[in-house]
C-alpha positions in Angstrom: -0.1 0.1 0.1 1.6 3.1 -1.5 1.8 6.3 1.0 -1.5 9.0 -0.7 -1.5 11.9 1.8 -1.1 12.5 5.1 -3.6 15.1 7.1 -3.0 15.9 10.6 -6.2 17.0 12.5 -4.2 18.7 15.9 -2.6 15.9 17.4 -2.9 12.9 16.0 -2.1 12.1 12.0 -4.6 10.6 9.7 -2.5 8.4 6.7 -4.9 8.6 3.8 -3.3 4.9 1.6 -4.1 3.7 -1.9 -5.5 0.5 -2.4 -2.9 -3.0 -2.9 -1.5 -4.1 -5.9 1.0 -6.3 -7.1 3.5 -5.1 -8.2 3.0 -6.7 -11.6 -0.1 -4.2 -11.4 1.8 -1.6 -10.8 3.9 -2.1 -13.7 1.5 -2.0 -16.0 0.1 0.5 -14.7 3.1 3.5 -15.4 3.0 5.5 -18.2 7.2 5.6 -17.9 7.5 1.3 -19.3 6.4 1.3 -22.3 4.8 -1.0 -23.7 6.5 -3.5 -25.1 7.4 -4.6 -21.7 4.0 -4.1 -20.2 3.5 -7.0 -23.1 6.1 -8.3 -21.9 5.0 -9.5 -18.5 1.8 -10.5 -19.4 3.1 -13.1 -21.6 5.7 -14.5 -18.9 2.3 -14.4 -15.9 0.4 -16.3 -18.7 2.9 -18.8 -19.1 3.5 -19.1 -14.6 1.5 -21.9 -13.1 2.0 -22.2 -8.9 2.2 -25.9 -9.3 4.8 -26.1 -11.2 7.2 -23.7 -9.5 6.6 -25.2 -6.2 7.4 -28.3 -7.8 10.6 -27.1 -9.1 11.4 -25.4 -6.3 11.3 -28.4 -4.0 12.7 -31.0 -6.2 15.7 -27.6 -6.4 16.0 -27.6 -3.2 16.2 -31.3 -2.1 19.1 -31.7 -4.9 20.7 -29.5 -2.9 20.3 -30.1 0.3 20.8 -34.2 -0.3 24.2 -34.8 0.4 23.7 -32.2 4.2 21.5 -34.3 5.7 23.1 -38.0 4.4 26.5 -36.6 6.1 24.5 -35.2 9.6 22.3 -38.8 9.4 25.9 -40.7 9.5 27.5 -38.4 11.8 24.7 -38.0 14.1 25.8 -39.6 17.5 22.2 -40.8 18.6 21.0 -43.0 15.9 
């Protein structure tokens, strides 16, 4: 949420915010961003699937952490 204005009434300060938006939506609304960039971002968003992304992240993390979990289990004095 971006701060739009502040209003001081006596000892109180009242802040007015705009409705929350994602960075993607703020980019689309910006007049400074080229139309080609906006089209590219829209195409990229259409191709994203959160479930596939999560699975890919989990697989990569498992590949990274796998050697460490094997070593920690082998060196565990309680086992």
